[in-house]
LORO-68852 format. One record per residue (C-alpha): residue in three letters; x, y, z. Coordinates in steps of 0.2 Angstrom, whole numbers, plus 5000, padded with zeros to 4 digits. Example, Ala and Ser with C-alpha at 12.3 -4.5 7.8 and 13.67 -1.06 7.14 Angstrom:
2
ALA506249785039
SER506849955036
// end
This chain:
896
MET509151875704
ASN508451725713
LYS509551765727
LYS508951945728
LYS507151875728
ASN507451755741
SER508251895752
LEU506752005749
ARG505551865753
ALA506551825769
ALA506452005774
ALA504552015771
GLU504251855781
GLU505351915795
GLN504152065797
LEU502551955797
GLN503351825809
PRO502251865825
ALA500551815817
SER499651675826
THR499351505818
THR497551435813
ASN496751285806
SER497151225789
GLU495751325780
THR496151475790
ARG497951445786
SER497651435768
ALA496751605768
GLU498051665779
GLU499451595769
LEU498651685754
LEU498551845763
HIS500251815769
GLU500951795752
LEU500051955747
GLN500752045761
VAL502451975758
HIS502352025740
GLN501752195745
ILE503252215757
GLU504452155743
LEU503752285732
GLU503952425744
MET505652365749
GLN506052345730
ASN505452525728
GLU506552585742
ASN508052495735
LEU507652575718
ARG507452745725
GLN509152725735
SER509952655719
TYR509252795709
GLU509952925721
ALA511652825722
LEU511552825703
ALA511253005702
GLU512653045714
SER513752925704
GLN513353015688
GLN513753175695
ASP515353115702
TYR515753035685
PHE515253195676
ASP516453295687
LEU517853165685
TYR517553165666
GLU517453345664
PHE518853405676
ALA520053255674
PRO521853305672
VAL521853215655
GLY520753245640
TYR519453115635
LEU518853105617
THR517752985607
LEU518052975589
SER516952905576
GLN517452775563
GLN517852925552
GLY518953005564
LEU517753145569
ILE517653205587
GLU515953145594
LYS516353175613
ILE517653275622
ASN517853325640
LEU518253505646
THR520053465649
GLY520253395631
ALA519453555624
THR520553665635
LEU522153565629
LEU521553595611
GLY521253775614
LYS519453765608
SER517653765615
ARG516753595615
SER515553655602
GLN516953705591
LEU517753535592
LEU516253415590
GLN516153335573
ARG517853405568
ARG519253295561
PHE520453255575
ALA521853235562
GLY521753415558
PHE522553455575
ILE524053345573
ASN525653415567
ALA526053385549
THR527553285553
ASP526553155563
THR524953155551
THR525552995541
ARG526052905557
TRP524252955565
HIS523352885550
LEU524252725550
PHE524052705569
PHE522152745568
ALA521852615555
GLN522852485564
VAL521952525581
MET520152515573
ARG520552355564
GLY521452265578
ASN520252305592
GLN521752325604
GLN522252465616
LYS523752555609
THR524752715613
LEU525452845602
GLU526353015605
VAL526053155594
SER526153345593
LEU524553435593
LYS524253615586
GLN523653745598
PRO523053925595
ASN524454055592
ASP525553915583
ASN525953835600
TRP526253645600
LEU525653515613
HIS526553355615
ALA525253225619
GLN525153045623
LEU523652955616
HIS522952805625
CYS521752735612
LEU520452595614
PRO519152545601
VAL517352515607
SER515852445598
LYS514152545600
VAL512452465602
ASN512252485583
LYS513952395582
GLN514752555575
LEU516552565581
THR517152715590
LEU518852755597
ARG519052815615
ILE520552915618
VAL521452975634
LEU522453125629
THR523853165642
ASP524853325641
ILE526653265641
THR527353435635
ALA528253465652
SER528853285654
LYS529353285636
GLN530353445638
ALA530953375655
ALA531453215646
GLU532253305632
ARG533153415645
VAL533653255654
ILE534253175637
ALA535153335633
ALA535953335650
ASN536353155648
ARG537053185631
GLU538053335638
LEU538653235653
ALA539053085642
PHE540053205630
GLN540853285645
ASN541353115652
THR541953065635
GLU542953225634
LYS543653195651
GLU544153015646
ASN544853085630
ARG545753215639
ALA546353095652
ALA546952975638
GLU547753125629
LEU548553175645
VAL549253005647
ILE549853005629
ALA550553185631
ASN551453135647
LYS552252985638
GLU552653095623
LEU553253225635
LEU554453105643
ILE555053035626
ALA555253215620
LYS556153265636
ASN557353115634
GLN557553155616
LEU557853335620
GLN559153285633
ALA559953165620
ILE559953295607
ILE560753435618
ASN561953305624
LEU562553275606
MET562653455603
PRO564453515603
ILE563953685610
VAL563553725628
VAL561753715633
PHE561053755650
VAL559353805658
LYS559053905674
ASP557453935684
ALA556754105689
GLN557854095704
TYR559454085693
ARG559653905698
ILE560353775686
ILE559053645682
LEU559753575666
MET561453565656
ASN562153455642
LYS563753355641
ALA564653495632
CYS564253605646
GLU564953485659
LYS566553475648
LYS566753655645
TRP566353705663
GLY567353555670
LEU565853515682
SER564653375682
PHE562753415682
ASN562553335700
GLN563853465706
VAL562853615700
LYS561053555700
ASN559853675709
THR561253795713
THR561753965705
GLY563553905703
SER564254045713
GLN565353925722
PHE566153865706
PHE566554025697
PRO567554175702
PRO566454315710
GLU566754435696
GLN566154315683
MET564654265694
ALA564254455695
ASP564254465676
PHE563254305674
LEU561854365686
ALA561854545678
VAL561454465661
ASP560154345668
LYS559254485677
GLN559254585662
ALA558554435651
PHE557154405664
THR556554585662
ASP556354585643
ASP555854465629
LYS557454465618
PRO559054365617
HIS560654435626
GLU562254405617
THR563954415627
GLU565754365625
GLY566954345640
PHE567954225651
VAL567154065659
TRP568153975672
ASN568453785668
SER568653695685
GLN569453545678
LEU570753645667
GLN570953775681
ALA570953905668
ASN569854035660
ARG569054005642
ILE568254125631
HIS566454095628
HIS565254175615
SER563554165624
TYR561654195620
LYS560354195634
GLN558454205631
ALA557054205645
VAL555454115643
PHE553854185651
ASP552154115655
GLU550454185648
SER550454315662
GLY552154375659
GLN552954295673
PRO554754225670
LEU554854035670
TYR556653995665
LEU558154055656
ILE558953955641
GLY560753985638
VAL561953925624
SER563753965622
GLU565253915612
ASP567053895618
ILE567854005605
THR569554005614
GLU570453915599
ARG569554025587
LYS570154185595
GLN571854115596
ALA571754065578
GLU571154235573
GLN572554315582
GLN573754185574
LEU572954235557
ARG573254415560
ASN575054375565
ASN575254265550
GLU574554405538
ALA575754525546
PHE577154405544
THR576654365526
HIS576554545522
SER578254575530
ILE578954425520
LEU578254495504
ASN578954665507
SER580654585512
LEU580854485496
SER582054565484
ALA580954495469
GLN579754625461
ILE578054535465
ALA576354585458
VAL574654495461
LEU573454495447
ASP571554455447
ALA570654345434
ASN570654495422
GLY572454535423
THR572154685434
ILE573554725447
VAL572854695464
THR574354725475
VAL576254745473
ASN577654725485
GLU578954855491
ALA580354795479
TRP579154825464
ARG578855005470
GLN580655035473
PHE581154965456
SER579855075448
ASP580455235457
ALA582255185453
ASN582055165435
GLY580955315432
LEU579355215430
PRO577555285435
ASN577255265454
SER576655085455
TYR575955105472
ASN574655235467
TYR574655225448
ASN574755035443
LEU573554975455
ASN571854925448
ARG572654945431
SER572954805418
TYR574654725420
PHE574754715401
GLU574754905400
GLN576154915413
GLY577354775415
SER579054775423
PRO580154875419
SER578954925404
PHE577654835395
GLN577954925378
GLU578454805364
SER579654935358
GLN580654925375
PHE580354745379
LYS580454615365
ASP579754475375
ALA578154565379
ILE577054465368
ASN577754305375
ILE577354365393
LYS575654415389
CYS575254245381
GLY576054155396
ILE575054255409
SER573454225399
ALA573754045398
VAL574054025417
LEU572454135420
ALA571454025409
GLY572153865417
THR572853795401
GLN574653805408
GLN575153775426
SER576553905426
PHE577554015415
GLU579354065416
LEU580454175406
GLU582254235408
TYR582654395399
PRO583954535399
CYS583454705405
HIS585054815404
SER585154985411
PRO586255125404
THR587555095418
GLU587454905420
GLN587054735413
ARG585554655421
TRP584554495419
PHE582854445426
ASN581954285428
MET580054305427
ARG578854175435
VAL576954165434
VAL576054045445
PRO574154025449
LEU573554115465
ASN573153985478
SER571554065484
VAL569754055482
GLU569854195470
GLN570654165452
GLY572254255449
VAL574054235447
VAL575654295456
VAL576954375444
SER578754385451
HIS580254465442
GLU581954415451
ASN583554495447
ILE584754355442
THR586154465437
GLU587354385450
ASN586854205445
LYS587254255427
LEU588854325432
ALA589154165442
GLU588754055427
ILE590154155418
GLU591354125431
LEU590853945432
ARG591253925413
ILE592954005417
ALA593253885431
ALA592753745419
ALA594053805407
MET595253815420
PHE594953635424
GLU595853595408
SER597353725411
ASP597853755429
GLU598253605439
MET598153415437
MET596353355441
MET595853175443
VAL594053115447
THR593752935453
ASP592252835458
ALA591952765475
ASN593052615471
SER594552735466
VAL594352685448
ILE594852835437
LEU593452915428
LYS594253075421
VAL595853175421
ASN596253345413
GLN597553385400
LYS598753455414
PHE598753275421
SER599353205405
GLU600653335403
VAL601453305420
THR601253115421
GLY601453075403
TYR599952965404
SER598553005391
ALA596752995397
VAL596452835388
GLU597852755397
VAL597252795415
ILE595352795413
GLY594852625421
GLN596452615431
THR596752655449
PRO597852795456
ARG599052645461
LEU599652665443
LEU600652815449
SER601352735465
SER603152775467
GLY603452645481
GLN604052795492
HIS602652775505
ASP602252625516
ALA600552555521
SER600452665536
PHE600552825526
TYR599052765515
ALA598052715530
GLU598252885538
LEU597752965521
TRP596152865520
GLN595752885538
GLY595853075535
ILE594653065520
HIS593452955529
THR593453065545
THR593453235537
GLY592953205519
GLN594553265513
TRP596453245513
LYS597853355507
GLY599653345508
GLU601353295499
ILE601453135490
TRP602853065478
ASN602152985462
ARG603052905447
ARG602852975429
LYS602652865414
ASN604452875410
GLY604852815428
GLU605352975435
ILE604853005453
TYR604253175457
PRO603453265472
GLU601653335471
TRP600353425482
ILE598753335482
THR597053365488
ILE595853225489
THR593953265492
ALA592653135495
LEU590953185487
LYS589353115494
GLY587653085486
ASN585953105493
ASP586152935502
LYS587553015511
GLU588752885504
VAL590352925495
SER590052935476
HIS591653005469
TYR593353065474
VAL594153225467
ALA596053245467
THR596853405463
MET598753375461
THR600153505459
ASP601853455453
ILE602953535467
THR604653485460
GLU605153665458
ARG604453715476
LYS605553585483
ARG606953665475
LEU606353845478
GLU605753925494
LYS604254005485
SER603553835481
ILE602453835497
HIS601754005492
ASP601353945475
SER600553795481
GLU599453885493
SER598954005479
LYS598453865467
PHE597353795481
ARG596553965484
THR596153965466
LEU595253805467
PHE594353865482
ASP593854025474
LEU593353945457
SER592353805464
SER590553805458
ASP590053755475
ALA589853875489
ILE591253845502
MET591253925519
LEU592453915534
TRP591753935551
ASP592353915569
THR591254015580
LEU590954145566
PHE591154135547
PHE592954185543
ASP593154145524
CYS592054105509
ASN592254085491
PRO591454185477
ALA590154055474
ALA589554075492
LEU589454265489
THR588354235473
LEU587354095481
PHE586854205497
GLY586854375489
CYS588254455497
LYS589554575489
THR591154545499
VAL591854415510
ALA591954545524
GLU590054575522
PHE589754385522
CYS590754355538
THR589654475548
TYR588254355547
HIS587854205558
PRO587354045549
ALA585554065556
ASP585454235546
LEU585554135530
SER584054025534
PRO582154055537
LEU581554045555
GLU580953865552
GLN581453715541
PRO580153625531
CYS580053495544
GLY579353625556
THR580953635567
SER581853795571
SER583253825559
LEU584353885574
ILE584053725584
LEU584253605569
GLU585853695564
GLN586653665581
GLN586153485580
TYR586953465563
ILE588553555568
ALA588753445584
THR588553285573
ALA589853345560
LEU591053385574
LYS590753215582
ILE590853105567
GLY591953215555
SER590653255542
PHE588853265539
ARG587853285523
PHE586053345522
GLU584853455513
TRP584553635519
THR583353775515
TYR584253945514
LYS583654125512
ARG584654245501
ILE585254395510
ASP584954525497
THR583254465490
GLY582554345503
GLU582354215490
ILE582054035498
PHE583053895490
VAL583653715494
ALA585453665494
GLU586453505497
VAL587653535511
LEU589153445517
LEU589853495534
SER591653435536
ALA592653455552
LEU594453515549
ILE595953555560
VAL596753725555
ASN598153785565
GLU597753655578
LYS595953725580
PRO594353645575
VAL593553725559
LEU591953675550
GLN591953685531
ALA590253695524
THR590053655505
ALA588353705498
ARG587653665481
ASP586053745475
ILE584853595470
THR583353695465
GLU583453645447
ARG583653465452
LYS582153475464
ALA581153555449
ALA581753405438
GLU581153285451
ASP579453375452
LYS579353355433
ILE579753175434
GLN578353155446
GLN577153255434
LEU577653135420
ALA577352985431
PHE575553025435
PHE574953145421
ASP574653125402
PRO576053235394
LEU574853285379
THR573253345389
GLY573953365406
LEU572553255412
PRO572853115425
ASN573452955417
ARG573052775420
ARG574152755436
LYS573352915444
LEU571652855439
HIS571952685448
ASP572452785464
ARG570952895463
LEU569752745461
GLN570552655476
TYR570352815486
ALA568552835480
ILE568052655484
ALA568852675502
ILE567952835506
ASN566252795499
ARG566252615507
ARG566552705524
ASN565252835520
HIS563952725512
ASN563852835496
GLN563852805478
PHE564952865464
ALA564952845445
VAL566352785433
PHE566152845414
MET567052755401
MET567052875386
ASP567852875368
LEU567652995354
ASP566552965339
LYS567353015322
PHE569053055330
LYS569952935319
ALA569253015303
VAL569953185309
ASN571553115314
ASP571753025297
LYS571253175287
LEU572053315296
GLY573553225303
HIS574153185321
ALA574553365325
ALA572753415322
GLY572253255332
ASP573353305347
GLU572653485346
LEU570853415346
LEU571253295361
LYS571853445371
GLN570253545367
VAL569153395371
ALA570053375388
ALA569753565392
ARG567853545387
ILE567653395398
LYS568453475413
SER567253625410
CYS565753515412
LEU566353435428
ARG566253485446
GLU567853525456
SER567653355465
ASP567553255449
MET569053185439
VAL569353155421
ALA570853045415
ARG571552995398
LEU571952815395
GLY572752845378
GLY572152875361
ASP570352945362
GLU569852845377
PHE569452945393
VAL568752895410
LEU567753005421
VAL567552985440
LEU566053075448
GLU565953075467
ASN564653145479
LEU563153095469
LYS561753175480
ILE560453095468
PRO560752955455
GLU560053075441
MET561653185443
ALA562653055433
GLU561453075419
ILE561453265419
ILE563353265418
ALA563353135404
LEU562153235394
LYS563153395397
VAL564753315392
ILE563953235376
ALA563153395371
SER564753495374
LEU565753375363
THR564553385349
LEU564853575346
PRO566153615333
PHE568053625337
GLN569053765329
LEU570853695326
SER572353785319
GLU572453845301
ASN570553875301
ASN570053695302
SER568353665310
VAL567853485315
GLN566353405323
ILE566453245333
GLY565353155346
ALA565553045361
SER564852885368
ILE564852845387
GLY564652695397
ILE564252715415
SER564452595430
ILE563952645448
TYR564852595464
PRO564452485473
GLN563052395463
ASP564052375447
GLY565652335456
ASN566752365471
THR568452365463
SER569252485451
GLU569452345438
SER567652285439
LEU566952465438
MET568052505423
ASP567652335414
HIS565752365417
ALA565852545411
ASP566752475396
THR565352345393
ALA564052485394
LEU565052595382
TYR564952455369
GLN563052455372
ALA562952645369
LYS563852625353
ASP562652485348
ASN561252605352
GLY561952725338
ARG563352825346
GLY563152995353
CYS562252925369
PHE562652845385
ALA562152685393
TYR562152605410
PHE562952445414
SER561252375418
GLY560752405400
ASN559452535404
GLY560252675393
LEU559552845387
THR560052905369
LEU560453085365
LEU559653125348
// end
């Protein structure tokens, strides 16, 4: 202010500067005037300044008014109660009301309800804090529109110290929406980026998985035994497995990206491409069967193939998948099977035995030609059309009527037993005489070796065998009446002589048995004679000729002797048989030679063994040979070659003709050869086994073979019976301890290799002793048989039950898919054995069973440990109250 005064005064004095100076008095008046003038000028200048200031202020007020009213933002002044005291035109426009409508209205009434609480808190804080703050809210406009506003607020004190709130209201709707769009766009961009990153990561993972899957697929198809290959849409090979390389005889590198035309014959390629083109025109598999060339084998193989094309979404072909299987061996096997079926059918019809096949119900399924011929020849119904699909028990052969066939009941029971599995086979020999001849038949029933249950019934005409037996009995009687007979062991110790021997020599059987033939030596022959005799026996198996012996009374006499060496299965000499004839009279008479030959012929004819003489063809045989091979006359027999008496192959698989030639050559080379041979009867086609001795002889200075054959079928059957007794319980037919041990050893070996489990049950019967003591051992045996049958009915085919003795049984359960299978079978067996048993003579008994279980390998890895541990578990089951089972571990379940 002082500066302003000083400046006004300086300006006034500057205007009065030119005035002249006077004396002091004058100067005082002048100074006073000057002061007045200066003051006047200051006032004028001050007034001018005030005028100019007023004009500037007026202009400034107008500018402020314009800026205030037409500013791009709204200006509001709120009272301490939140009422609108002032608002510019822009603010009124933003709120959609006139200024007069807005003044003294509560500003909070324009704020969105969602922002009201926040506004009240904000308003209170600003008014209390006396600081500038900013808030974003939504304001309501007419027509339910909303304005996004930013409020810059500053509290201001009025002159009366009343607080007001100055607000700068900025419309940020567009920027808010733009920001929201930017945020949304950023979010979308971030989402898209995330999606891209995820897709990229997924693509990396998918590529890795695809590579793994491709490698796995290649490994899998390489392990597949069938051919797998893939072609592209241009028929080029792009993938193949190892089986394909093997079956085509080509490596993948050879055929990769080629059609293969240079490796397969043109006609095959034409067929391949024709199927490929057809597959690419439709969406279905194409099945073919034909030849495929194998380059490595240089041969065609038969393949069964499937081809399927794969298309993209637009239907364009992508590639062709082909799989095929080399069925050459199967085709050959099918053809062989057809040949075998035809061969079997031919053999069945070629057999002389009458054969019928029955199903599980005893219904006739099929019969052979011999059956039909017998029915026709004996006036029975036409079996080919009539008996088929009829019960065998209503038909029979020759007739199943009890009035005509007394053994009908036995036959019915035997067939039923084989069908039920309680009997392995049934055999019956019976007479069946016709009005014109005597006939005997042998009936045999065996199970049908097939997936279907049934039996094969055969009736064989054994009339010739019966007659041969009669002849053999006659021959045995003749052993005691015709000629001297002596049998020694391999050391020439006499074992047996006949009555004729005693009559001729004077020695009784008691005197010579245990001695050697040297007892009869006459001293007429030197050492060279006997050396030649034994050489002949060792070379040919037989020696015959004249010899001088001494009777007991010292008389020397001539005899014709035949010494034959008999060999056992070990092809070593077991006995010598000497047939001797006193030829004293022949020496005196010319007819003696003829008589001697006649006696020899008698021995030849009456021999129980079939004897055949052969050079390049058969030229003689004895009756036993006719009976054995089913021929009626010697003339008929001599029309056959040795190969005609045998099946095409021997059991070893070698052709009978080739093996026969080898044996004949051996006999001719070493003098004799003993072996077993499978023969076939001429009349019936029956196959049987005989023991044969081939001896090389010289007859009329020509080499001749003598074949001596003995039917050992019954001996073989006896050997089979011995085998049965060695491994099976004779009472129940179950495997015995020895068979059980072999089965356990086998099960351990198999399951150790396959890493599988199997169970061993040790079981005995509860209350069995009481039944045995009360009803007797016969009832006990019958009960054990029924128990064995029930146990077997509870088991699977792969399981085994054995009897150790008494009432002790052992069960072996293999192929345990789940551990609970052992419990299921144990419960099933125990439940089955608790049911009543119906014994003979109307005795009904009820027993039970206790079972101890051990599991391989956790309870033992030897047969002994498994059985011991199962036995220990059995005692625990008994301690638990019987009628239950227990595991070796002690965790048992009790059946109540």
